[in-house]
C-alpha positions as CSV (number, residue, x, y, z in Angstrom):
1,M,25.5,105.5,74.1
2,P,29.1,105.2,72.2
3,T,31.7,102.5,73.7
4,A,34.9,102.3,73.4
5,R,38.2,100.6,75.0
6,L,39.4,104.0,76.4
7,T,43.4,103.6,75.8
8,K,45.7,107.1,74.5
9,R,44.9,106.6,71.3
10,I,41.6,105.9,71.3
11,V,40.6,109.1,73.2
12,D,43.2,110.9,71.4
13,S,41.0,110.5,68.3
14,L,37.6,111.3,69.9
15,E,36.3,114.5,67.9
16,P,34.3,117.0,69.8
17,G,30.3,117.4,68.1
18,E,28.2,120.2,68.7
19,R,26.9,119.1,72.6
20,P,29.1,117.3,75.5
21,V,29.2,113.6,74.7
22,V,30.7,111.2,77.0
23,V,32.2,107.8,75.6
24,Y,32.0,104.8,78.5
25,D,35.0,102.1,78.8
26,T,33.8,98.7,77.0
27,D,35.7,97.0,80.5
28,L,35.1,98.7,82.9
29,T,31.3,100.2,83.4
30,G,31.1,103.6,84.8
31,F,34.2,104.6,83.5
32,G,34.2,107.2,80.4
33,V,35.6,110.2,79.3
34,R,33.8,113.0,78.9
35,I,34.5,115.6,75.5
36,M,33.4,119.0,75.5
37,P,32.4,121.1,72.3
38,S,35.7,123.3,72.5
39,G,37.6,120.0,72.7
40,F,38.3,119.9,76.5
41,K,38.2,115.9,77.4
42,S,38.3,115.3,81.1
43,W,37.7,111.3,82.5
44,I,34.5,110.5,84.7
45,V,33.0,107.8,86.4
46,E,29.6,107.4,87.1
47,Y,27.7,105.0,89.8
48,R,24.5,104.9,91.8
49,P,25.1,105.4,95.1
50,G,23.7,102.8,98.8
51,D,22.3,99.6,97.4
52,G,22.6,101.0,93.8
53,G,19.1,100.1,92.3
54,R,17.7,101.4,89.3
55,A,15.1,103.8,91.5
56,V,18.8,105.7,92.5
57,A,19.8,108.5,90.5
58,K,23.8,108.3,89.4
59,K,26.3,110.6,90.1
60,R,28.9,111.8,88.3
61,M,32.4,112.5,89.6
62,T,35.4,114.0,87.1
63,L,38.9,112.6,87.9
64,G,41.1,115.3,85.9
65,A,41.7,116.1,82.2
66,T,42.6,113.7,79.7
67,N,46.4,115.6,79.5
68,T,47.4,115.7,83.1
69,V,46.3,112.4,84.0
70,T,46.9,109.1,81.9
71,A,43.8,106.2,81.1
72,E,45.7,104.0,83.3
73,Q,45.9,106.8,86.5
74,A,42.2,107.2,85.3
75,R,41.3,104.2,85.3
76,R,42.9,103.2,88.9
77,K,40.8,106.0,90.5
78,A,37.4,105.0,88.7
79,R,38.3,100.9,90.0
80,D,38.4,102.8,93.3
81,I,35.3,104.9,93.8
82,L,33.2,102.0,92.1
83,S,34.7,99.5,94.7
84,A,33.9,102.1,97.1
85,A,30.3,102.9,96.0
86,N,29.5,99.0,95.9
87,L,30.7,98.8,100.0
88,G,27.7,101.4,100.5
89,S,30.6,104.4,100.1
90,D,29.2,108.0,98.8
91,P,32.1,109.7,96.7
92,A,30.8,112.1,95.5
93,G,28.9,113.1,98.5
94,E,32.1,112.7,100.4
95,R,33.6,115.0,98.5
96,A,31.1,117.6,98.6
97,R,31.2,117.7,102.4
98,N,34.7,118.1,102.6
99,R,34.6,121.1,100.1
100,E,32.1,122.5,102.8
101,T,34.0,121.7,105.9
102,P,36.0,125.1,107.0
103,T,39.7,125.1,107.8
104,L,40.7,125.8,111.6
105,K,41.3,129.3,110.4
106,E,38.2,129.6,109.8
107,F,36.3,128.1,112.0
108,A,38.4,129.3,114.7
109,E,37.2,132.7,114.0
110,R,33.7,131.3,114.6
111,Y,34.5,129.4,117.5
112,L,35.4,132.7,119.3
113,R,32.8,135.1,118.6
114,E,30.0,131.9,118.8
115,E,31.5,130.1,121.8
116,A,33.7,131.4,123.6
117,E,33.0,134.6,124.0
118,S,30.1,134.0,125.5
119,K,31.0,131.1,127.9
120,L,34.9,131.7,128.8
121,K,36.4,134.5,130.6
122,E,37.6,138.0,128.4
123,R,41.1,136.8,129.6
124,T,40.8,133.3,128.3
125,V,39.0,134.4,125.2
126,A,42.1,136.7,124.9
127,N,44.5,133.9,125.5
128,Y,42.6,131.5,123.1
129,R,42.7,133.8,120.0
130,I,46.5,134.8,120.5
131,Y,46.8,130.4,120.8
132,F,45.3,131.1,118.0
133,R,46.4,133.4,115.9
134,K,50.2,132.9,117.0
135,H,50.8,128.6,117.1
136,A,47.9,127.1,115.5
137,V,47.0,129.0,112.1
138,P,50.5,129.3,111.5
139,R,51.0,125.2,111.4
140,I,47.4,123.7,110.8
141,G,45.9,126.4,109.5
142,S,44.8,125.8,106.2
143,L,44.0,122.0,106.7
144,K,40.1,121.1,106.8
145,L,38.5,120.4,110.3
146,N,38.0,116.9,109.3
147,A,41.8,116.9,107.5
148,I,43.3,117.0,110.8
149,T,44.9,114.1,112.5
150,K,46.1,113.3,115.4
151,A,49.6,113.2,114.6
152,D,49.0,116.9,113.0
153,L,48.5,118.0,116.3
154,A,51.5,116.0,117.9
155,R,54.2,117.2,115.6
156,M,52.4,120.8,116.7
157,H,52.6,120.3,120.4
158,S,56.1,118.6,120.6
159,A,57.4,122.0,118.3
160,I,55.7,124.6,120.4
161,G,56.3,122.8,123.8
162,K,60.1,122.4,123.3
163,D,60.6,126.0,124.5
164,K,57.0,126.3,125.6
165,P,56.2,123.9,127.0
166,A,53.2,125.6,128.9
167,T,52.1,127.1,126.1
168,A,52.0,124.1,123.8
169,N,49.6,122.6,126.5
170,R,47.1,125.3,126.7
171,V,47.2,125.3,122.4
172,L,46.5,122.0,122.8
173,E,43.3,123.1,124.9
174,A,42.5,125.5,123.4
175,I,41.6,123.5,120.3
176,S,40.1,120.9,122.1
177,S,37.6,123.3,122.8
178,L,36.9,123.8,119.1
179,Y,36.2,120.3,118.5
180,R,34.1,120.0,120.8
181,Y,32.2,123.0,119.6
182,A,32.7,121.9,115.8
183,D,31.2,118.4,116.9
184,T,28.4,120.1,117.9
185,A,27.5,122.9,115.1
186,G,27.9,119.8,112.9
187,Q,31.2,120.5,111.1
188,V,32.0,117.3,111.8
189,E,31.6,113.8,112.8
190,E,29.9,112.5,116.0
191,G,32.8,112.2,118.8
192,F,35.5,113.3,116.6
193,N,38.1,115.4,118.6
194,P,42.2,114.3,116.8
195,T,43.0,116.1,120.3
196,R,42.5,113.1,122.4
197,G,45.5,110.8,123.8
198,I,48.2,113.7,123.0
199,K,49.8,113.7,126.8
200,H,50.8,117.4,127.9
201,F,53.8,118.4,129.1
202,R,54.4,118.0,132.7
203,E,54.5,121.7,133.6
204,R,56.9,123.3,136.3
205,T,54.5,124.6,139.9
206,R,55.6,128.0,140.5
207,E,56.7,128.7,144.8
208,R,56.0,131.9,145.7
209,F,56.3,133.7,148.9
210,L,53.5,135.5,150.9
211,S,54.6,139.1,151.3
212,M,54.9,140.6,154.4
213,E,51.2,141.9,154.2
214,E,49.8,138.6,152.9
215,L,51.0,137.1,156.3
216,Q,49.8,140.1,158.6
217,R,45.9,139.1,157.0
218,L,46.5,135.6,157.6
219,G,47.6,135.6,160.4
220,A,44.8,137.7,161.7
221,T,42.5,135.4,159.9
222,L,43.8,132.8,160.9
223,R,43.2,134.0,164.9
224,L,39.6,135.3,164.2
225,A,39.2,131.9,163.0
226,E,40.7,130.4,166.2
227,T,38.4,132.9,168.5
228,E,35.2,132.0,166.9
């Protein structure tokens, strides 16, 4: 297992062989550089998740190409990952889960198809579809479900609410419903819903007067109630 104090000068001097080879750093255990037969070089870090015992298989993460990430940047990244692993985290597993997590745009279609259409009124589903397509997706649709924060939603809610406070509230309700289903479907951590705690805008109540026909029906109903 070749080792060296990995600096830019040392890494630049490493020559490729017939097979991929990893040269490990002498100062930071688990940190290394991988050299491919093509000459491509990338920084890597290896660790054992969980309790880190010998029986646990090592995991490897690529930190970037040596021509775009400096030795010191890669070393700092590797140190952070190793520290997290020592505290019981699994950075490689978390990265894989993040890649599998859908974006809001992707999951909105699934939510409407699998959940909303079978449980909500047709008009509500139509409105939710508009809220997602017109308001939510253009602003946060490209973000992963588990990466959207309360601050992201608060900014969106505020921006929509400048002109349409009632619509802003309905968009927030649609997203909240989406996250409840995402929780059930195992797409986010249990209980994760970044809409919680965002205060709705005050909505103006509409005053409507009964028509003459409606007044006559109401009068007839009240007279009938009195006689009975």
